[in-house]
C-alpha positions in Angstrom: 66.5 81.2 113.7 67.9 84.4 112.2 71.4 83.6 111.9 74.6 83.9 110.2 74.3 87.7 110.2 77.5 90.0 109.9 78.3 92.6 112.1 79.5 95.9 110.7 83.0 95.7 110.3 85.0 98.0 112.8 88.7 98.6 113.4 90.0 98.5 116.9 93.3 100.3 117.4 95.6 98.6 119.8 99.0 100.6 120.8 102.0 98.8 122.6 103.1 100.4 125.2 105.8 102.0 124.6 105.1 103.2 121.1 108.9 102.5 120.4 111.5 100.3 121.7 113.7 101.5 124.8 116.6 103.3 123.0 119.0 100.8 124.3 121.6 99.3 121.7 119.7 97.1 119.4 120.6 93.5 119.1 120.4 93.5 115.4 121.6 96.3 112.8 118.8 98.9 113.0 119.2 99.6 109.2 117.0 96.6 108.5 113.6 95.3 108.9 112.4 92.1 109.4 108.7 91.4 108.4 106.6 88.3 108.4 103.3 87.2 106.7 101.2 84.7 108.4 97.9 83.2 107.6 96.9 81.7 111.0 94.1 79.5 109.4 90.7 79.8 111.1 90.4 76.2 111.8 88.0 75.2 109.4 86.1 76.1 106.0 83.1 78.4 106.0 82.0 76.9 103.0 79.5 74.9 104.5 77.6 77.3 106.6 77.6 79.9 103.9 76.4 77.0 101.5 73.5 76.3 103.7 69.8 77.1 102.1 67.6 75.9 105.2 67.8 76.1 108.9 68.1 72.4 109.1 71.3 72.5 106.5 72.7 75.4 108.9 72.6 73.5 112.2 74.4 70.7 110.5 77.0 72.7 108.6 78.0 74.7 112.0 77.9 71.6 114.0 80.4 70.1 111.2 82.3 73.2 111.0 83.0 73.6 114.8 84.0 70.1 115.3 86.9 70.8 112.5 87.9 73.7 114.5 88.2 71.5 117.6 90.2 69.0 115.8 92.7 71.1 114.4 93.5 72.6 117.7 94.6 76.0 117.7 96.1 76.0 121.0 98.6 73.5 120.1 99.2 75.2 116.5 99.7 78.3 118.5 102.9 76.9 119.8 104.1 75.7 116.1 103.7 79.3 115.0 105.2 80.8 118.0 108.2 78.8 117.1 108.3 80.2 113.6 108.2 83.9 114.9 110.6 83.5 117.7 113.0 81.9 115.5 112.7 84.3 112.7 112.5 87.4 115.2 110.2 89.7 112.8 110.0 93.4 113.8 106.6 93.3 112.1 104.1 90.6 111.7 100.7 90.7 109.5 98.6 88.2 110.5 95.4 87.1 108.7 92.6 84.6 110.1 93.3 85.8 113.5 89.8 83.9 114.6 87.6 84.5 117.4 85.4 81.8 118.5 82.9 82.4 120.9 79.7 80.3 122.1 76.5 80.9 124.1 74.3 78.0 125.5 71.3 77.4 125.0 70.9 79.1 121.8 68.7 82.2 122.0 68.0 82.4 118.6 69.1 86.2 118.3 69.3 87.8 115.1 72.6 89.6 115.8 75.6 87.8 117.0 75.9 88.0 120.6 77.4 84.8 121.9 80.3 86.0 124.5 81.9 82.8 126.0 85.4 82.6 124.5 86.1 79.3 123.3 89.5 80.1 121.1 90.8 83.6 120.9 93.7 82.9 118.4 95.5 86.1 119.2 95.7 85.9 122.8 97.0 82.3 122.3 99.4 83.3 120.0 100.6 86.1 122.2 100.6 83.9 125.2 102.8 81.2 123.3 105.3 84.0 122.2 105.8 85.3 125.8 106.3 81.5 126.9 109.4 81.5 124.5 110.7 84.8 125.9 109.7 86.9 123.0 107.1 89.6 123.5 104.5 91.3 120.7 101.8 93.4 121.1 98.9 94.3 118.3 99.3 97.7 116.7 95.8 97.3 114.9 93.1 94.8 114.7 90.6 95.3 111.7 87.3 93.1 112.5 85.8 91.8 109.2 83.4 89.2 109.8 81.2 88.5 112.7 78.8 85.4 112.1 76.8 83.2 114.4 74.9 79.9 114.0 73.4 77.4 116.0 75.2 73.8 116.2 73.8 70.6 117.9 75.2 69.3 121.2 74.1 66.5 123.1 72.3 68.8 125.4 70.6 71.1 122.7 71.4 73.7 120.5 74.4 76.0 121.1 75.4 79.2 119.4 78.7 79.5 117.6 80.1 82.8 116.8 83.0 83.3 114.4 84.8 86.7 114.3 87.6 87.2 111.5 90.3 89.7 112.4 93.4 91.1 110.4 96.2 92.1 112.9 99.6 94.0 112.8 102.0 92.6 115.7 105.2 94.9 116.5 108.1 93.0 118.5 108.0 95.3 122.1 111.1 93.2 124.0 113.9 95.5 122.8 115.6 92.9 120.7 114.8 94.6 117.2 115.6 98.3 115.9 114.0 101.3 117.8 110.9 101.8 115.9 108.6 104.8 116.1 105.1 104.1 114.9 102.3 106.4 113.5 99.4 107.0 111.2 97.9 103.5 112.4 94.8 102.5 110.2 92.8 99.7 109.0 89.5 99.4 106.5 87.6 96.9 105.0 87.0 97.0 101.4 84.1 98.6 99.9 84.2 95.8 97.4 83.5 92.4 98.7 81.5 89.0 97.9 77.9 88.7 99.2 76.1 85.5 99.5 72.4 85.0 99.6 72.2 83.2 102.9 69.0 81.6 103.9 66.0 83.6 102.7 63.8 84.8 105.8 66.4 83.4 108.3 69.9 85.1 107.5 69.3 87.3 104.6 72.2 88.2 102.2 75.8 87.6 104.0 78.8 90.0 103.2 82.1 88.2 103.3 84.2 91.3 104.1 88.0 91.6 103.5 90.4 94.5 104.2 93.7 96.0 105.2 95.7 97.2 108.3 98.8 99.8 108.1 101.0 101.4 110.6 104.0 104.0 109.4 107.6 102.7 110.9 110.4 105.3 111.5 113.4 103.0 111.0 117.3 104.2 109.8 115.8 107.9 109.9 113.3 106.9 107.2 109.5 106.5 107.5 108.3 103.2 105.8 104.6 102.2 105.5 103.8 98.5 106.4 100.6 97.2 105.0 99.1 93.7 105.6 96.2 92.6 103.7 93.8 89.4 103.2 92.0 89.5 99.6 89.1 87.2 98.7 89.6 83.8 97.3 90.2 83.5 93.5 86.6 81.9 93.0 85.4 85.9 93.0 88.4 87.1 90.5 86.7 90.5 89.5 86.3 91.3 93.4 89.5 90.3 94.1 91.0 92.6 91.4 88.9 95.5 92.7 90.2 94.9 96.2 93.5 95.2 94.7 92.7 98.5 93.1 91.6 99.9 96.6 94.9 98.9 97.9 96.7 100.8 95.3 94.4 104.1 95.5 94.2 103.5 99.5 97.1 103.0 101.6 99.5 102.1 99.0 98.9 105.7 97.4 101.7 107.4 99.4 105.3 108.6 98.4 106.6 106.8 101.4 108.6 103.5 100.9 105.7 100.6 101.3 106.1 97.2 102.3 102.9 95.3 101.6 102.4 91.7 102.9 99.5 89.3 103.1 97.6 86.8 101.7 96.8 87.9 98.3 95.1 84.6 96.8 96.8 85.2 93.7 99.3 82.8 92.4 102.5 84.5 91.8 103.3 82.6 88.5 100.4 84.3 86.9 98.0 81.2 86.8 95.4 82.3 88.7 93.6 85.9 88.7 94.9 89.2 87.4 95.6 90.6 90.8 99.4 89.7 91.1 99.8 91.3 87.8 98.1 94.3 88.7 100.0 95.0 91.9 103.2 94.7 90.1 102.2 96.9 87.4 101.4 99.5 90.4 105.0 99.6 90.8 105.5 96.9 93.7 108.3 94.4 93.5 107.9 90.4 94.7 110.8 90.2 97.3 110.8 86.6 96.8 111.6 86.9 93.1 114.5 89.3 93.8 116.1 87.0 96.1 115.2 83.4 95.0 114.3 83.5 91.4 113.2 80.2 90.2 112.4 78.6 93.5 108.7 78.2 93.7 108.2 79.1 97.2 105.0 77.4 97.7 102.6 78.7 100.5 99.2 77.4 99.7 97.4 75.0 100.9 97.5 72.0 103.2 94.1 70.1 104.0 91.2 71.2 105.9 92.0 68.9 108.7 95.9 69.9 108.7 96.7 66.3 109.2 98.3 65.2 105.6 101.3 63.5 106.2 102.9 64.9 103.0 102.7 68.5 102.4 100.0 69.7 99.8 101.3 73.3 99.0 101.0 74.0 95.3 100.9 77.7 95.0 102.8 80.9 96.1 100.1 83.4 97.2 101.3 84.7 100.6 103.7 87.4 99.5 106.2 90.1 100.7 106.0 92.9 98.2 107.7 96.3 98.4 108.0 99.7 96.5 110.9 102.0 96.8 114.8 101.2 97.3 114.9 98.2 99.3 117.4 95.6 99.5 116.5 92.0 100.2 118.9 90.6 102.5 116.9 87.2 103.2 113.6 85.8 102.4 112.3 82.3 103.4 109.1 80.3 103.8 108.4 78.6 107.1 105.8 76.2 108.3 106.3 74.0 105.1 108.5 71.3 106.3 106.8 68.2 108.3 109.1 68.8 110.8 107.3 72.1 111.6 104.4 70.1 112.2 102.8 69.8 116.1 103.3 66.8 118.4 99.9 65.3 117.4 100.7 65.7 113.9 99.1 69.0 112.8 100.6 71.7 110.4 100.9 75.2 111.8 98.6 76.5 109.3 97.0 75.6 105.8 99.4 78.1 104.8 103.1 78.5 105.1 104.5 81.8 106.2 106.9 84.3 104.6 109.6 86.2 106.3 112.1 88.5 104.7 114.7 90.8 105.9 115.0 94.3 104.1 117.4 96.8 104.0 115.4 100.3 104.4 116.1 103.1 102.0 118.4 105.9 103.5 116.7 109.0 104.4 116.8 111.9 101.8 118.9 114.8 102.7 
């Protein structure tokens, strides 16, 4: 029962057509960029399967985990998330936990993840929900970080459940934003990641990969680098700090103005890991603090089942950072109000999102 193996992370480049909006007059001032960061929530905690130490525990853990994924109902949540994006109208969206859940029956006990029947494709479901609202986005870059598979028990027998995690950048392609030209599309997994033992003789060590995606965007005659990332959780602080250092030495090591968004898993009030402070020391400015100093701007986290009636957000870890002469025209947290919940009472995600409108620095002459 060799399960829970991790496939090698790979980057899939998906370019929207056209690469830039039709040069018709834009509906909004093209001197600004509106950006968003949104953790979609993969649907359940993976702590149970990662903690399994026997094949029997693994089956129980995967069975419980996938039942929660079904209960948190991403097809319904996709509508609420699409409402947020449609209302904010961001030009670029950094998405984390863009899960792809697949299955195979009966279980074949393959040592390599190979289930192909799609149960939930979070990316396609979100794109479809956006299109249904008359707004159209396309993926610029898709980074696959985690690919794991394990058996669950069904009334008919064992079924393989495959979880694939992705980081994605979306660009708006319906000509209602500025005329953006995209280049230098990239994405990589971090070299420093958490490794868990797995099940000896069954799964072997499991690498919990995280990474970043980026694209250079030309707007107002100036090229800006847009980076989206998802760092490891704060229970591995040294790994998280090392990942932040990789960001600073990697995609953020540029003379271009930079906007970096994501789920950094480091509290902005300094109460958690040292990661937030390291990024600020690296020259980045927190857009939230510029525009709304003193406002807690909480973004994490709701309960695993997403059915808590009152919000349990208690930390600000989803951030929009920038380096360069940007002006912050507006910034807001989305998906944090009880009115944002789905008709059945689900929060859109276990995180709230953040959206900001930034005035792009003028091109140097």
